[in-house]
FIGU-57373 format. One record per residue: z negated, x, y negated of N, C-alpha, C, O in turn. Coordinates in pm, 1 decimal, decimal comma. Layout:
// residues N
PT_n_pz_n_px_n_py_ca_pz_ca_px_ca_py_c_pz_c_px_c_py_o_pz_o_px_o_py
PT_Z_X_Y_Z_X_Y_Z_X_Y_Z_X_Y
...
//
This chain:
// residues 149
PT_n_pz_n_px_n_py_ca_pz_ca_px_ca_py_c_pz_c_px_c_py_o_pz_o_px_o_py
PT_-2918,8_-1167,9_-472,6_-2847,2_-1194,0_-349,2_-2703,5_-1231,5_-384,7_-2680,4_-1320,3_-466,7
PT_-2610,3_-1165,7_-324,6_-2468,9_-1189,7_-351,1_-2423,9_-1321,0_-286,8_-2490,8_-1375,5_-198,9
PT_-2310,7_-1369,2_-332,5_-2260,2_-1498,5_-285,6_-2238,8_-1500,2_-134,0_-2264,5_-1601,4_-68,9
PT_-2192,0_-1389,0_-78,1_-2171,5_-1383,0_66,4_-2301,1_-1402,1_143,7_-2303,9_-1468,2_247,6
PT_-2407,8_-1343,8_91,9_-2538,0_-1360,4_156,4_-2586,6_-1503,7_144,9_-2651,2_-1555,0_236,2
PT_-2556,0_-1569,2_32,5_-2595,2_-1709,5_15,7_-2516,8_-1797,9_112,8_-2573,3_-1890,3_171,4
PT_-2388,1_-1770,7_130,1_-2307,7_-1846,3_226,1_-2366,8_-1829,2_365,9_-2383,7_-1926,1_439,9
PT_-2397,7_-1704,8_400,2_-2457,4_-1676,0_530,9_-2589,8_-1751,4_547,1_-2614,8_-1812,9_650,8
PT_-2673,4_-1745,9_444,6_-2803,4_-1813,6_448,2_-2787,3_-1963,1_475,0_-2851,5_-2017,7_564,8
PT_-2701,8_-2029,1_397,4_-2685,3_-2173,0_412,4_-2613,5_-2209,4_541,7_-2641,1_-2314,0_600,6
PT_-2521,2_-2123,6_586,7_-2452,9_-2150,7_713,4_-2553,4_-2152,1_827,2_-2552,6_-2242,4_910,8
PT_-2640,7_-2050,4_829,9_-2741,8_-2045,2_935,3_-2843,3_-2158,6_920,8_-2887,6_-2215,7_1020,5
PT_-2879,4_-2190,7_798,5_-2973,6_-2299,6_773,3_-2920,2_-2431,7_829,0_-2996,7_-2512,9_880,9
PT_-2790,2_-2452,5_818,1_-2728,3_-2575,0_867,0_-2687,1_-2566,6_1014,2_-2647,7_-2667,0_1073,5
PT_-2696,3_-2446,9_1072,9_-2663,1_-2430,7_1214,5_-2514,2_-2428,2_1242,6_-2471,0_-2463,8_1352,3
PT_-2434,9_-2386,2_1144,1_-2289,8_-2381,8_1159,9_-2245,6_-2245,0_1210,1_-2306,7_-2143,1_1177,8
PT_-2139,5_-2243,8_1288,9_-2074,6_-2117,2_1323,9_-1977,2_-2083,0_1211,1_-1942,4_-2167,5_1128,6
PT_-1934,8_-1957,8_1210,0_-1834,2_-1918,1_1111,0_-1705,5_-1996,6_1132,2_-1642,4_-2040,9_1036,3
PT_-1667,4_-2013,1_1257,1_-1543,8_-2084,5_1288,4_-1551,2_-2229,4_1240,4_-1458,1_-2278,7_1176,8
PT_-1661,4_-2297,4_1270,7_-1677,3_-2436,2_1229,4_-1669,5_-2448,7_1077,3_-1601,2_-2536,9_1025,1
PT_-1739,6_-2360,4_1007,1_-1740,8_-2366,2_861,4_-1600,6_-2343,0_804,7_-1556,4_-2414,3_714,6
PT_-1532,0_-2243,4_858,2_-1395,5_-2215,9_813,6_-1302,3_-2333,1_838,8_-1216,6_-2363,3_755,8
PT_-1318,0_-2398,9_951,9_-1236,7_-2516,0_982,5_-1266,2_-2629,7_883,5_-1175,6_-2701,6_841,4
PT_-1393,1_-2644,4_847,5_-1430,1_-2748,4_750,7_-1365,2_-2722,9_614,5_-1339,3_-2816,2_538,5
PT_-1339,6_-2596,4_585,0_-1273,2_-2561,0_459,1_-1121,4_-2575,9_467,7_-1051,3_-2564,7_367,1
PT_-1070,8_-2601,4_590,3_-927,4_-2622,9_606,4_-849,7_-2502,4_655,2_-726,7_-2505,8_659,3
PT_-919,7_-2395,2_692,4_-849,8_-2278,5_745,0_-809,3_-2304,4_890,5_-874,8_-2380,5_961,7
PT_-701,8_-2240,8_932,5_-653,2_-2258,0_1069,6_-756,5_-2204,6_1167,9_-842,7_-2124,4_1132,0
PT_-746,4_-2250,2_1291,8_-840,4_-2206,2_1396,0_-842,0_-2054,4_1409,2_-947,0_-1994,9_1433,6
PT_-725,8_-1992,0_1393,0_-718,2_-1846,4_1410,0_-775,6_-1770,7_1290,4_-813,6_-1654,4_1304,0
PT_-782,6_-1834,2_1174,1_-831,1_-1766,9_1053,6_-970,4_-1812,5_1008,9_-1032,3_-1747,4_924,7
PT_-1019,8_-1922,5_1063,8_-1143,7_-1983,5_1014,7_-1262,0_-1887,7_1016,6_-1326,8_-1867,7_913,9
PT_-1290,9_-1828,3_1132,1_-1408,0_-1739,7_1140,6_-1385,2_-1608,7_1065,8_-1479,0_-1551,2_1010,6
PT_-1260,0_-1561,5_1064,0_-1227,9_-1437,0_993,4_-1255,5_-1452,3_844,3_-1316,2_-1364,9_782,5
PT_-1210,8_-1563,4_787,1_-1228,0_-1584,8_643,7_-1376,7_-1596,1_607,6_-1420,4_-1539,2_507,6
PT_-1453,1_-1667,8_687,1_-1596,6_-1682,5_657,5_-1666,4_-1547,4_672,3_-1753,1_-1513,6_591,7
PT_-1630,0_-1471,3_772,9_-1687,8_-1336,9_789,6_-1656,8_-1251,0_667,1_-1742,8_-1176,6_619,9
PT_-1534,2_-1261,3_615,6_-1497,7_-1185,0_495,7_-1582,6_-1227,2_376,1_-1627,7_-1142,6_299,0
PT_-1604,5_-1357,2_360,6_-1689,1_-1405,5_251,7_-1831,4_-1351,6_267,0_-1890,2_-1300,9_171,5
PT_-1885,2_-1363,2_387,2_-2024,2_-1323,6_410,9_-2045,9_-1173,8_392,4_-2152,5_-1131,2_347,9
PT_-1945,4_-1094,0_426,4_-1957,8_-948,3_411,7_-1923,8_-899,7_271,6_-1943,2_-782,5_239,5
PT_-1872,6_-990,8_187,3_-1837,3_-952,7_51,2_-1699,7_-889,4_39,0_-1664,2_-838,0_-67,1
PT_-1621,5_-892,6_147,2_-1485,8_-837,4_142,1_-1393,8_-927,7_59,4_-1295,7_-881,0_1,4
PT_-1425,8_-1055,8_54,6_-1352,6_-1154,1_-25,9_-1453,7_-1244,9_-93,0_-1564,1_-1265,1_-42,3
PT_-1415,5_-1298,8_-206,3_-1497,2_-1400,3_-273,2_-1420,8_-1531,0_-270,1_-1300,2_-1533,4_-294,7
PT_-1490,0_-1639,5_-240,1_-1418,8_-1767,6_-235,8_-1370,7_-1809,8_-374,0_-1441,3_-1792,9_-473,4
PT_-1249,7_-1864,8_-379,1_-1198,9_-1921,6_-503,7_-1286,8_-2041,5_-538,9_-1360,0_-2093,7_-454,7
PT_-1278,1_-2083,6_-663,8_-1365,2_-2191,1_-711,4_-1355,0_-2317,1_-625,8_-1456,1_-2382,2_-599,5
PT_-1233,2_-2352,3_-581,8_-1219,1_-2474,3_-501,4_-1292,5_-2460,4_-368,0_-1349,0_-2557,7_-318,0
PT_-1291,9_-2339,9_-310,1_-1363,8_-2319,1_-184,6_-1514,2_-2311,5_-208,3_-1592,9_-2357,6_-125,7
PT_-1553,4_-2253,9_-320,1_-1695,4_-2249,5_-354,8_-1749,4_-2392,0_-367,5_-1856,6_-2422,7_-315,3
PT_-1676,0_-2478,3_-436,3_-1718,5_-2617,6_-450,7_-1719,0_-2690,1_-316,7_-1808,3_-2770,3_-289,3
PT_-1619,0_-2661,7_-233,1_-1613,5_-2723,4_-100,5_-1730,3_-2676,5_-13,4_-1790,1_-2755,7_59,4
PT_-1762,3_-2546,5_-21,6_-1877,4_-2494,9_53,1_-2005,8_-2564,8_8,7_-2088,6_-2602,8_91,4
PT_-2021,1_-2581,0_-120,7_-2139,6_-2649,4_-172,7_-2147,4_-2792,0_-117,6_-2254,9_-2838,1_-79,1
PT_-2034,7_-2860,8_-114,0_-2032,6_-2996,6_-59,2_-2070,1_-2997,3_89,0_-2148,9_-3080,9_133,3
PT_-2013,9_-2904,9_164,1_-2042,6_-2896,5_307,7_-2190,5_-2867,7_331,5_-2252,5_-2926,7_420,0
PT_-2246,3_-2776,9_252,2_-2387,5_-2740,4_267,6_-2481,5_-2841,7_203,0_-2602,9_-2837,1_223,2
PT_-2424,0_-2933,3_125,0_-2502,1_-3032,9_50,4_-2597,7_-2965,6_-47,2_-2716,7_-2996,7_-52,5
PT_-2542,0_-2872,3_-124,2_-2616,9_-2801,7_-228,6_-2531,0_-2796,6_-354,1_-2411,9_-2827,3_-350,5
PT_-2591,6_-2758,2_-462,9_-2517,8_-2737,2_-586,7_-2437,9_-2607,5_-576,3_-2483,5_-2512,8_-512,1
PT_-2320,1_-2600,9_-637,5_-2247,9_-2473,1_-640,7_-2331,6_-2361,8_-704,3_-2312,2_-2244,2_-673,8
PT_-2424,1_-2398,8_-792,2_-2512,3_-2300,5_-855,1_-2601,7_-2231,3_-751,8_-2641,8_-2116,6_-771,3
PT_-2632,5_-2299,9_-643,4_-2716,9_-2240,0_-539,0_-2642,8_-2130,3_-463,4_-2705,2_-2043,1_-403,0
PT_-2510,4_-2134,7_-466,7_-2429,4_-2031,6_-400,2_-2396,2_-1916,7_-493,3_-2393,0_-1801,2_-450,8
PT_-2371,8_-1946,8_-618,3_-2325,3_-1846,2_-714,1_-2441,4_-1789,1_-794,7_-2441,7_-1795,5_-917,6
PT_-2539,1_-1733,8_-725,1_-2653,8_-1674,8_-793,4_-2620,9_-1532,2_-835,7_-2531,9_-1469,4_-778,3
PT_-2692,2_-1480,6_-935,7_-2667,0_-1341,9_-977,6_-2690,0_-1244,4_-862,4_-2764,3_-1273,2_-768,6
PT_-2626,2_-1131,0_-871,3_-2638,8_-1028,3_-768,4_-2772,5_-956,0_-785,8_-2787,2_-870,4_-873,1
PT_-2868,3_-991,2_-702,6_-3000,1_-927,6_-709,3_-3032,1_-859,8_-575,6_-3143,8_-867,6_-524,4
PT_-2930,9_-793,9_-521,8_-2945,8_-727,8_-392,3_-3043,2_-611,3_-394,7_-3093,2_-569,9_-290,2
PT_-3070,2_-559,2_-511,3_-3160,1_-444,5_-521,1_-3262,3_-472,4_-629,5_-3244,0_-561,7_-712,3
PT_-3369,1_-396,3_-628,6_-3471,2_-411,2_-732,3_-3412,2_-380,5_-869,8_-3448,9_-443,8_-968,7
PT_-3322,1_-284,8_-876,2_-3259,7_-251,1_-1004,1_-3174,0_-369,0_-1051,6_-3177,7_-404,7_-1169,3
PT_-3097,7_-429,1_-961,0_-3018,4_-546,7_-996,7_-3106,7_-661,8_-1042,4_-3072,9_-732,5_-1137,3
PT_-3218,6_-680,7_-975,6_-3314,1_-784,2_-1015,7_-3368,4_-755,1_-1155,3_-3377,6_-845,2_-1238,7
PT_-3403,9_-630,5_-1180,3_-3456,8_-594,7_-1312,3_-3354,9_-622,6_-1421,9_-3390,3_-673,9_-1528,0
PT_-3229,4_-589,4_-1397,2_-3127,9_-614,2_-1498,6_-3102,4_-764,1_-1517,9_-3068,3_-807,9_-1627,7
PT_-3118,9_-841,5_-1411,8_-3110,9_-986,6_-1424,9_-3224,5_-1036,3_-1513,7_-3203,4_-1121,4_-1600,1
PT_-3345,0_-983,1_-1492,4_-3459,3_-1021,5_-1575,7_-3439,3_-977,6_-1721,0_-3475,1_-1050,8_-1813,3
PT_-3382,9_-859,7_-1741,3_-3355,7_-813,4_-1877,4_-3256,9_-908,0_-1947,5_-3271,4_-937,8_-2066,1
PT_-3157,2_-954,1_-1872,6_-3060,2_-1048,0_-1929,1_-3128,2_-1179,5_-1965,1_-3098,6_-1238,8_-2068,8
PT_-3219,4_-1225,0_-1879,1_-3293,6_-1347,4_-1908,9_-3380,4_-1330,4_-2033,5_-3400,9_-1424,9_-2109,8
PT_-3430,5_-1210,0_-2052,7_-3507,0_-1181,3_-2173,9_-3416,3_-1194,1_-2296,7_-3453,2_-1257,8_-2395,5
PT_-3298,8_-1133,9_-2289,8_-3205,0_-1136,8_-2402,8_-3156,0_-1278,4_-2432,9_-3150,6_-1319,7_-2548,7
PT_-3120,3_-1352,2_-2327,9_-3057,3_-1482,2_-2347,8_-3155,4_-1596,9_-2370,6_-3128,6_-1688,2_-2448,7
PT_-3269,7_-1590,9_-2301,2_-3358,5_-1706,5_-2300,7_-3500,8_-1678,3_-2347,1_-3584,7_-1768,4_-2346,9
PT_-3528,7_-1556,3_-2386,3_-3661,9_-1525,9_-2436,0_-3768,7_-1517,5_-2328,0_-3886,7_-1538,7_-2356,1
PT_-3729,4_-1487,4_-2206,6_-3826,4_-1468,3_-2099,4_-3884,6_-1328,2_-2112,9_-3810,6_-1229,9_-2114,2
PT_-4016,4_-1318,7_-2123,0_-4081,6_-1189,3_-2145,3_-4184,6_-1161,3_-2038,0_-4240,1_-1252,7_-1977,0
PT_-4208,9_-1033,8_-2016,1_-4315,7_-994,3_-1924,2_-4443,4_-977,8_-2006,1_-4440,2_-934,3_-2121,2
PT_-4554,5_-1013,1_-1944,5_-4683,2_-1008,5_-2013,2_-4791,6_-983,1_-1909,8_-4764,1_-969,5_-1790,6
PT_-4912,8_-977,3_-1956,6_-5027,0_-959,8_-1866,9_-5134,2_-1059,9_-1908,0_-5168,8_-1071,8_-2025,6
PT_-5185,5_-1130,7_-1809,9_-5294,9_-1224,7_-1831,9_-5400,6_-1196,2_-1725,8_-5373,2_-1201,4_-1605,9
PT_-5521,2_-1166,2_-1771,9_-5633,3_-1137,1_-1681,1_-5596,8_-1031,6_-1575,7_-5632,3_-1044,7_-1458,6
PT_-5526,4_-928,6_-1618,5_-5490,5_-820,0_-1528,2_-5375,2_-849,7_-1434,4_-5340,2_-765,3_-1351,9
PT_-5314,9_-967,7_-1444,8_-5201,5_-1007,1_-1360,1_-5074,1_-1004,2_-1443,2_-5071,8_-1053,3_-1556,0
PT_-4968,8_-947,0_-1387,8_-4838,8_-951,5_-1454,6_-4781,5_-1092,1_-1442,7_-4794,4_-1155,7_-1338,1
PT_-4719,3_-1140,1_-1547,4_-4658,5_-1272,6_-1544,9_-4535,8_-1273,2_-1634,3_-4517,5_-1185,3_-1718,4
PT_-4453,1_-1372,9_-1614,4_-4338,1_-1395,1_-1701,2_-4373,0_-1512,7_-1790,9_-4433,0_-1610,4_-1746,1
PT_-4335,4_-1503,0_-1917,1_-4365,3_-1610,9_-2010,1_-4244,4_-1637,4_-2097,4_-4156,6_-1552,7_-2113,5
PT_-4242,4_-1757,6_-2153,4_-4136,3_-1797,6_-2244,3_-4180,3_-1770,5_-2387,3_-4297,9_-1784,6_-2420,9
PT_-4085,5_-1732,0_-2470,5_-4111,5_-1703,1_-2611,0_-4094,6_-1830,9_-2692,5_-3983,3_-1881,3_-2706,8
PT_-4205,7_-1883,5_-2746,2_-4202,7_-2008,3_-2822,7_-4115,7_-1999,0_-2947,4_-4067,9_-2101,1_-2996,8
PT_-4094,7_-1879,2_-2998,6_-4015,7_-1864,4_-3121,3_-3866,8_-1891,7_-3097,1_-3788,5_-1894,6_-3192,1
PT_-3827,3_-1911,7_-2971,1_-3686,0_-1937,5_-2939,4_-3646,3_-2083,6_-2961,3_-3532,8_-2120,9_-2931,6
PT_-3736,6_-2166,5_-3012,4_-3705,6_-2304,4_-3050,3_-3655,3_-2390,6_-2937,7_-3725,1_-2410,5_-2838,2
PT_-3532,0_-2443,3_-2952,3_-3478,8_-2535,5_-2852,3_-3458,7_-2467,5_-2716,7_-3471,2_-2531,9_-2612,5
PT_-3428,0_-2339,4_-2717,8_-3416,8_-2266,5_-2591,4_-3550,8_-2268,8_-2519,1_-3557,0_-2292,2_-2398,4
PT_-3658,3_-2244,2_-2594,6_-3792,7_-2248,2_-2536,3_-3820,8_-2386,2_-2476,9_-3868,5_-2396,4_-2363,9
PT_-3791,7_-2492,3_-2552,2_-3821,4_-2627,5_-2505,2_-3742,4_-2661,4_-2378,8_-3796,7_-2720,0_-2285,1
PT_-3614,8_-2624,7_-2376,5_-3532,9_-2650,9_-2257,2_-3585,1_-2574,1_-2136,7_-3600,1_-2630,0_-2028,1
PT_-3612,4_-2446,0_-2156,6_-3663,5_-2363,7_-2046,6_-3800,9_-2414,0_-2002,1_-3829,7_-2417,5_-1882,5
PT_-3885,1_-2452,5_-2097,0_-4017,6_-2504,6_-2061,8_-4003,7_-2628,0_-1972,9_-4072,4_-2639,4_-1871,4
PT_-3916,3_-2719,1_-2010,1_-3897,4_-2840,8_-1930,6_-3851,0_-2807,6_-1789,1_-3900,9_-2864,8_-1692,3
PT_-3755,9_-2715,4_-1777,0_-3706,1_-2678,3_-1644,1_-3813,9_-2608,3_-1561,7_-3831,9_-2639,3_-1443,9
PT_-3885,1_-2514,8_-1622,5_-3992,6_-2445,2_-1552,0_-4102,3_-2543,7_-1512,2_-4160,2_-2532,0_-1404,2
PT_-4130,7_-2640,3_-1598,8_-4234,4_-2738,9_-1568,7_-4194,6_-2823,3_-1447,5_-4278,0_-2851,6_-1361,4
PT_-4066,5_-2863,7_-1440,6_-4017,9_-2937,9_-1323,5_-4036,3_-2854,9_-1196,7_-4079,8_-2906,2_-1093,6
PT_-4003,0_-2727,0_-1205,5_-4016,9_-2636,5_-1091,3_-4163,1_-2627,6_-1049,6_-4195,5_-2638,0_-931,3
PT_-4249,9_-2608,5_-1146,4_-4393,2_-2597,5_-1118,0_-4446,0_-2725,7_-1053,1_-4528,0_-2719,2_-961,5
PT_-4399,9_-2841,5_-1099,7_-4443,4_-2968,8_-1041,2_-4402,0_-2978,2_-894,8_-4481,0_-3019,4_-809,8
PT_-4278,8_-2940,2_-865,9_-4231,6_-2945,1_-727,3_-4307,0_-2845,4_-639,5_-4341,8_-2876,1_-525,5
PT_-4332,0_-2726,2_-693,3_-4406,4_-2624,8_-617,3_-4548,9_-2673,0_-590,0_-4603,7_-2647,6_-482,8
PT_-4607,8_-2741,4_-685,4_-4743,2_-2795,0_-667,1_-4744,5_-2905,0_-561,4_-4838,0_-2913,4_-481,8
PT_-4640,9_-2989,7_-560,2_-4630,4_-3093,3_-457,2_-4621,3_-3031,0_-318,3_-4681,6_-3080,8_-223,2
PT_-4545,6_-2922,0_-307,1_-4534,9_-2851,0_-180,2_-4670,2_-2795,0_-140,5_-4713,9_-2810,9_-26,5
PT_-4735,7_-2730,1_-233,8_-4865,6_-2667,3_-208,1_-4970,0_-2770,2_-163,2_-5052,1_-2742,2_-75,8
PT_-4966,1_-2888,6_-223,2_-5064,7_-2992,4_-192,0_-5028,3_-3072,7_-67,4_-5108,0_-3154,5_-21,4
PT_-4909,4_-3050,4_-12,6_-4867,3_-3123,5_106,8_-4802,2_-3257,4_75,8_-4773,1_-3334,9_167,0
PT_-4779,2_-3285,2_-52,0_-4717,3_-3410,5_-93,3_-4570,9_-3416,9_-50,4_-4517,9_-3524,5_-22,8
PT_-4505,1_-3298,5_-45,0_-4368,1_-3289,2_4,6_-4361,0_-3176,1_106,4_-4446,6_-3087,7_109,5
PT_-4257,8_-3180,5_189,0_-4239,0_-3077,9_291,2_-4158,0_-2961,2_234,1_-4099,5_-2971,3_126,3
PT_-4155,9_-2851,5_307,7_-4072,0_-2737,5_268,1_-3926,7_-2780,3_260,3_-3853,5_-2737,5_171,0
PT_-3884,7_-2864,7_353,5_-3746,3_-2912,5_353,5_-3715,8_-2992,6_226,5_-3608,6_-2977,2_167,9
PT_-3808,6_-3077,1_184,3_-3788,4_-3154,7_61,9_-3787,1_-3064,5_-61,4_-3709,1_-3085,4_-154,4
PT_-3873,8_-2964,9_-60,5_-3877,3_-2868,8_-170,9_-3744,8_-2791,9_-178,3_-3686,9_-2776,5_-285,9
PT_-3697,8_-2744,0_-62,7_-3570,7_-2672,1_-58,6_-3455,6_-2762,3_-102,3_-3365,6_-2717,5_-173,4
PT_-3457,7_-2887,6_-60,9_-3354,6_-2982,5_-102,1_-3353,0_-2995,3_-253,9_-3246,1_-2998,0_-314,9
PT_-3470,5_-3003,0_-314,7_-3478,8_-3010,4_-460,2_-3421,2_-2883,7_-523,5_-3340,1_-2891,4_-615,8
PT_-3463,8_-2766,2_-473,2_-3418,3_-2639,4_-530,8_-3268,1_-2620,4_-516,4_-3200,2_-2582,3_-611,8
PT_-3216,7_-2646,9_-397,1_-3076,9_-2616,2_-369,5_-2980,8_-2716,4_-433,6_-2860,2_-2692,2_-437,6
PT_-3032,2_-2826,7_-482,9_-2949,0_-2925,1_-549,9_-2979,7_-2936,8_-698,7_-2927,8_-3025,3_-766,8
PT_-3063,4_-2848,1_-748,1_-3098,2_-2849,7_-889,1_-2973,3_-2821,1_-972,2_-2900,2_-2728,4_-937,2
PT_-2944,8_-2891,9_-1076,1_-3027,2_-2991,8_-1144,6_-2997,6_-3136,1_-1102,8_-3049,5_-3229,4_-1164,0
PT_-2915,8_-3155,5_-1000,5_-2878,7_-3291,0_-958,1_-3000,5_-3380,3_-933,9_-3001,1_-3497,0_-973,1
PT_-3102,0_-3325,8_-870,0_-3220,1_-3404,8_-836,3_-3330,5_-3392,9_-940,8_-3441,6_-3441,6_-920,1
PT_-3300,2_-3329,0_-1051,3_-3401,3_-3313,1_-1156,5_-3425,6_-3446,8_-1224,6_-3343,1_-3538,1_-1220,0
PT_-3540,3_-3454,6_-1287,2_-3578,1_-3578,6_-1357,0_-3482,2_-3610,1_-1468,3_-3498,8_-3710,6_-1537,4
//
């Protein structure tokens, strides 16, 4: 999902209009909605200061906005291939089910990724068991790693 789609997602999640969001970023009344529309459509990308300001307004980490471009299955596959190269994430099969696994031979990379994945799994399990709400789970995800252990 491109950054514009993430901005759109969080804007709607928070119930903001394009004009309101643009005004919060400091754009004039006449330019506020135009600029946000440009961001959402991908015609413009926000500069880092606006990206950080958007994250603050949405109460999320800037990382939640600047996700890799996975608009297509091919883009997603190439993102996964990059994760394989950089972090040792591999595809495997267990009991006839496809799964992603971490490569233990990657040493400290494996340990770091294991810890992060384990935190994610714990939060997902809390959601599944009803211990936390979807809103609390989303708050954890969208602010990661700020709310991480």
